[in-house]
C-alpha positions as CSV (number, residue, x, y, z in Angstrom):
1,X,47.5,19.0,53.8
2,X,48.2,16.9,50.7
3,X,45.2,17.3,49.1
4,X,46.3,21.4,49.7
5,X,49.5,20.5,48.2
6,X,47.8,18.8,45.3
7,X,45.2,21.8,44.7
8,X,47.9,24.0,44.7
9,X,50.4,22.0,42.0
10,X,47.3,21.6,39.7
11,X,46.8,25.5,40.1
12,X,49.8,26.5,39.4
13,X,49.9,24.0,36.2
14,X,47.0,25.1,35.0
15,X,48.4,28.6,35.1
16,X,51.6,28.0,33.7
17,X,49.4,26.1,31.2
18,X,47.5,29.0,30.0
19,X,50.3,31.4,30.2
20,X,52.8,29.6,27.7
21,X,51.0,30.3,24.4
22,X,51.0,33.9,25.2
23,X,54.8,33.8,26.5
24,X,56.1,32.3,23.5
25,X,54.2,34.7,20.8
26,X,55.5,37.3,23.0
27,X,59.0,36.3,22.7
28,X,59.1,34.8,19.4
29,X,56.8,36.8,16.9
30,X,57.9,35.1,14.0
31,X,56.1,31.5,14.8
32,X,52.9,32.8,13.0
33,X,50.4,29.9,12.8
34,X,52.5,27.5,14.4
35,X,51.5,29.0,17.9
36,X,48.1,27.1,17.5
37,X,49.8,23.7,17.3
38,X,51.8,24.5,20.3
39,X,48.6,25.7,22.2
40,X,47.1,22.5,21.2
41,X,50.3,20.0,22.6
42,X,50.1,22.5,24.9
43,X,46.7,22.3,26.3
44,X,46.6,18.4,25.6
45,X,49.4,17.4,27.7
46,X,48.5,20.2,30.9
47,X,45.3,18.3,30.7
48,X,47.2,14.9,31.5
49,X,49.9,16.7,34.0
50,X,46.4,18.2,35.6
51,X,44.6,15.1,35.6
52,X,47.6,13.0,37.0
53,X,48.1,15.4,39.9
54,X,44.3,15.3,40.3
55,X,44.2,11.5,40.9
56,X,47.4,10.8,42.1
57,X,47.4,9.7,45.6
58,X,44.7,11.6,45.6
59,X,42.3,11.7,49.0
60,X,38.5,12.1,48.1
61,X,37.2,15.6,49.0
62,X,34.1,16.5,50.8
63,X,32.0,16.6,47.3
64,X,33.4,12.8,46.7
65,X,32.9,11.0,50.0
66,X,29.2,9.5,48.4
67,X,29.9,9.1,44.6
68,X,27.4,7.7,42.0
69,X,27.9,4.7,39.8
70,X,29.6,5.0,36.8
71,X,26.4,4.6,35.0
72,X,24.7,7.0,36.4
73,X,27.4,9.4,36.1
74,X,27.4,9.0,32.3
75,X,23.8,9.6,31.9
76,X,23.7,12.4,34.4
77,X,26.8,13.8,32.2
78,X,24.3,13.3,29.2
79,X,21.7,14.8,30.8
80,X,23.6,17.8,31.8
81,X,24.7,18.5,28.1
82,X,21.3,18.8,27.1
83,X,19.9,20.9,30.3
84,X,23.0,23.4,29.8
85,X,22.5,23.9,26.2
86,X,18.8,24.8,27.0
87,X,20.1,27.2,29.4
88,X,22.4,28.6,27.5
89,X,20.0,29.0,24.5
90,X,17.2,30.6,27.1
91,X,19.8,33.2,28.6
92,X,21.2,34.2,25.0
93,X,17.5,34.6,24.1
94,X,16.7,36.8,27.0
95,X,19.7,38.7,26.0
96,X,18.8,39.3,22.5
97,X,15.2,40.6,23.9
98,X,16.8,43.1,26.5
99,X,18.7,44.5,22.8
100,X,22.3,43.6,24.0
101,X,24.8,41.7,21.6
102,X,24.7,38.0,22.0
103,X,28.2,37.5,20.3
104,X,30.9,35.8,22.1
105,X,34.3,37.0,21.1
106,X,36.2,34.1,22.9
107,X,33.8,31.5,21.1
108,X,34.1,33.4,17.6
109,X,38.0,33.3,18.3
110,X,38.4,29.9,18.8
111,X,35.8,28.8,16.2
112,X,37.7,31.3,13.3
113,X,41.3,29.3,14.6
114,X,39.5,26.3,14.5
115,X,37.8,26.6,11.0
116,X,41.6,27.4,9.8
117,X,43.5,24.9,11.8
118,X,41.1,22.3,12.7
119,X,43.7,20.0,14.4
120,X,42.9,23.1,17.1
121,X,39.6,21.8,18.1
122,X,41.5,18.8,19.8
123,X,42.5,21.9,22.8
124,X,38.8,23.1,22.6
125,X,36.9,19.6,23.1
126,X,39.7,17.6,25.1
127,X,41.9,19.9,26.8
128,X,40.4,22.9,28.0
129,X,37.3,21.2,29.6
130,X,39.0,18.8,31.4
131,X,41.3,21.0,32.7
132,X,38.7,23.8,33.9
133,X,36.6,21.2,35.2
134,X,39.6,19.8,37.6
135,X,40.4,23.7,38.4
136,X,37.1,25.1,38.5
137,X,35.0,22.2,40.4
138,X,37.3,20.0,41.9
139,X,40.2,22.2,43.1
140,X,37.7,25.2,43.8
141,X,34.6,24.2,44.3
142,X,36.1,21.3,46.4
143,X,38.1,23.2,48.6
144,X,35.7,25.9,49.7
145,X,32.6,24.0,50.2
146,X,33.7,23.1,53.7
147,X,34.8,26.5,54.4
148,X,31.7,28.3,52.8
149,X,29.2,25.4,52.0
150,X,27.8,24.4,48.5
151,X,26.2,27.6,47.2
152,X,28.7,29.8,48.5
153,X,31.6,27.6,47.2
154,X,29.5,27.4,44.1
155,X,29.2,31.0,43.4
156,X,32.8,31.5,44.0
157,X,34.0,28.7,41.6
158,X,31.5,30.4,39.1
159,X,32.4,33.7,39.1
160,X,36.2,33.0,38.5
161,X,34.9,30.6,35.8
162,X,33.3,33.4,34.4
163,X,35.6,36.2,34.6
164,X,38.4,33.5,33.1
165,X,36.7,33.6,29.9
166,X,36.4,37.2,30.2
167,X,34.1,38.1,27.2
168,X,31.6,40.2,29.0
169,X,28.4,37.1,29.3
170,X,29.4,37.2,32.9
171,X,25.3,35.7,33.5
172,X,25.8,33.0,30.9
173,X,29.3,31.5,32.1
174,X,28.2,31.7,35.5
175,X,25.1,29.9,35.1
176,X,27.3,27.1,33.6
177,X,29.7,27.2,36.1
178,X,26.8,27.0,38.8
179,X,25.1,24.0,36.7
180,X,28.3,22.2,36.4
181,X,29.0,22.4,40.1
182,X,25.7,21.0,40.7
183,X,26.3,18.2,38.4
184,X,29.6,17.5,40.3
185,X,28.2,17.7,43.8
186,X,25.1,16.1,42.5
187,X,26.9,12.7,41.5
188,X,30.4,12.9,43.7
189,X,32.3,12.5,40.4
190,X,34.4,15.3,38.4
191,X,33.7,13.1,35.4
192,X,30.1,13.8,35.4
193,X,30.6,17.7,34.8
194,X,33.7,17.0,32.2
195,X,31.1,14.9,29.6
196,X,28.5,17.5,29.9
197,X,31.6,19.8,29.2
198,X,32.9,18.4,26.5
199,X,29.8,17.1,24.4
200,X,28.5,21.1,25.6
201,X,31.9,22.1,23.5
202,X,31.2,19.4,20.9
203,X,27.6,20.9,20.2
204,X,29.2,24.0,19.0
205,X,32.3,22.9,17.3
206,X,31.3,18.9,15.3
207,X,28.6,21.5,12.9
208,X,31.6,23.5,11.9
209,X,33.3,20.2,11.7
210,X,31.2,18.4,9.4
211,X,30.6,22.0,7.2
């Protein structure tokens, strides 16, 4: 029961964090570029709060009963980064061969904002991955695993993760979500998929920063 209340608190906080910038833009249209600084702080503070909620007096869920060592967690996080990037490229190449667009409106928008306001990349590299791993893997995947089994829970979590990004690349984001569920399940530590998620985003962002 405590974990359920905790999970509900995390989901409510997550929705507030993601809704706040939109509400501010709607209510205060004169904000202009300041909204990106607000959004960055919003994501970073949201990640801290959600992280605190996730580990404060938390009981291990079904997936976390036999966690791997921290060394194994880090190594799988690094290996997972390589695997997920290769998988993404394979899906994008197949999409291109099928004559469909590989452009991601979601990614393009984030990168365009980050190029103009580099501090915004902190939201992309730190805030968003931490919150998404806790919400979609630890909370949603972790909640449904005892109910539907690992496969059913991974499908539910990954589809919700894909719909949340809402840029037309359903299969691509579903693959990423499924693989991150596997990393979490394999090591029993959400930090594994966090590492892979942060580094995956970093593989896109860091070259832009250096350029």
